[in-house]
N, C-alpha and C positions, 0 to 999 in steps of 0.2 A: 304573814311576809309575800310581800309582793316581787314579783320575777320579771325584769323585760330583757327579751332576749331578744337582743337585733340580727338579724341574719343577711348575707350578703352585703355587706356595707362595704359603700365603694371608695374604700379607704387602702392604701397600698401603695406599696416607692415606684418608681419609675421603673416599666415593664425592660428586659432585657433588651429589646427589638429597639428599643425608643433610645437607647444610651447615646449614641455616636450621633441625635440627629440633631444638628446645630444650633436650633433654637433651644434644645434640653440643655447641650450642653453651654451658651450665653446665658439661659436661667443661672443655670450651677456656675458660674463664675462671679456672675454679679451676689450669690447667696455665700460664696465665698465656701462651698460644697462640693465632692465628688457627685455629679451624678444619680449614682447608684445609692446613693442615701439621702434623696429627696421624696417631698411626697406628690405624687403624682396630681394636678390638681388644674383643673380645667380651667380655671381664671386664671390661668396663665399658659398652657400648653391646650387650649381648644384648638387649635390647628395642626397639632404636632399630633394629635389625641386622632384629629378625622384624618390626618394623614396614616399612620398604622393601622388605624383600628375603624372602617370605614362605619360611620351610621354611629358611631360608643359613643362622640363627645358629649351629647348630654347629659348619658349617664356616668361612665368615669370619671376616675380624678374629682371627686366629690369628697374631699376631707370636710369643708364646709357644714355637710348637714350632721356630720356627727357631732360637730363642734356644737351648733345650734343646737343640739338634742339633749349634750350634755352639759352645755348653761344653761337648760333650764330645768331638766328631772334632777340634777344635783345638788340646785339647790332648795327643792321645792322640800314642805313641810317634812312629806312622810321619809324621805331619804334622810334628813335632818337628825329625824327621832327615829333611827334606825331600822326602818319600818321597808325598807326597799335595797332590791340588788340588780345590776345591771351588768350583762355580760354581751359583748360584739362580733360576731362572726365574719368575717372581712372573702371577700370574693376569692382569695387565693388561702382559703382554712388553715387562717391565723385566728384566734383565740383573744379579745383582748376580758380578761378579768379586771374590774375597778372596784378599790376598794369603798364604803362609803364614805372613807374620811377623807379622800382625794379632792383636793381645794384648787381645782382647773385655773388657768391664767385666762385672763377676760379678754385681754388680744388676739385674735384669729391667726398674726403671725406669731405669736407663743407658741400658740395653743402645735400651731405646725411643727412647730421647734421642736416642743417636748413629745408627738408621736412619732419623728425622727429618731431621736434620745431613745424611745421604747423599741422600735422596731430594730436597732444597734444593738440595744444592748438585753434585749429581752426582759428588762423590768424594769423599774423605777420607785426607789427606794427613799425616803427623811426618816432619820430619826430611828435607823433599823427598823421601821415600819413600810414593809412591802404595799405602796400604794396604788401600782400596774404592774401587771403580767401578762406575760403573751404566751400564749398553749399553741400547740398545732393539733389542727384536726379539724372536723366538718360539723354540720347543726349536729348531728346527731351525739359527737363528744362535748358540745358545748352543753347540751342538753346533760348530757353525765355529770360533767364538772359542776354543771349549776344543780344538781339535785334536785332538776323543775320536774314539776307532776303537774296535770290537770292542766296540759297547757291547749289555748285557745290563739288560734292563727290568724291577726289582722290583715284584710287584706281588700281591695275594693271591687274584688269577683267573690268574697264571700255572703255568707245567707246576710240581711238586713236584719239586725238587732239593736237595739237600745242600747246603750252602757249599761245603767245598771242591773239591765239583764243577764249579764257577763257575769256580776258578781255573788256569790253565792254565802249569804252574811254568814251562814252557821261556818263557813272553813275560811281563815285568814289565806291559806297559801293557795297561792295562785299565778300561774305564769301565763306572759303574753308574746306573742311571737310577732314584731315588727319588720318591713322590708327596712334596711339602711338604704335606699336607693331614692332615688327622684322617679323615675317613670319605669315601663315596662314590670312585668314578673319576676318573681322568684329565678334564679339560678337553681339555687337548691331543693330538691323536693319534700318539699316543706309540708304539701298539702296531706299527707299519711302520716304525720306526728302530731295531727290535733285540726281539730273541725276550725272551718273557716267560718269568721264575719267581717261584714262590713258595718261601722255605724253612720256612714253619713252616706247620702247617694252621690257626691262629688267627690275624687282624689282629694285627699289631705296631706299636710306635710308629717312626718315621723313623729317631729313635736309636738303638734299639733293633737296626733293619738295620741301619744304617751300621756298630756297631761290633761285630758280628759277622761283615759283610766287612774293617772292618779288621783286626778280631785275626785271622782267618784270612790276610788278606794279609802280616802283619806276620812269621806263625807262617811261611807258605811261602818268602817271598823273606828272609826271615831277620833281621826287621829288630827281631829282638828276642832 
């Protein structure tokens, strides 16, 4: 089983400090939702984020990162064959548990709506099956919930290593921890939980990193 653990994902509802901002309330009115039930999204709120959190507007409010990641990895052969699990930890210490049976919306706007429903309800069910669920907890809690072992941290500051070298052909149970943000470093103290590796000499998107790992895992353990 391959387990992908996403840490410090920039997926959050609008912070309390921003709820009374005029531009935020205007955006909420257009969406016909209370501001406190809307995802922070720098696509629409870049200037507002800069006002309340100077210097963070290029990192915070990035649900699109998780959208692109899930759109790719959930459609992988490995996931369709039941060989992968994915967990997502957010900067506010919420943990998203995602069933491999989940079929996510193709539209970004519908994905945002789904995430907002998840944050409000705590879980999403379909025909009595729980497809998405939220837990409270930090990265250590995510590791415990996912029963992950042999964790390798992927980071631009890690030891340069070829992807095949990160897989042990004798052991299918392996976990990779990837950052869920566009720039900077982990907020959580992840370097204490596993050795850090880098697979390329430039920064990559998290979905590119995930698919390099998934593709190599599929070849190594003959899923394709």
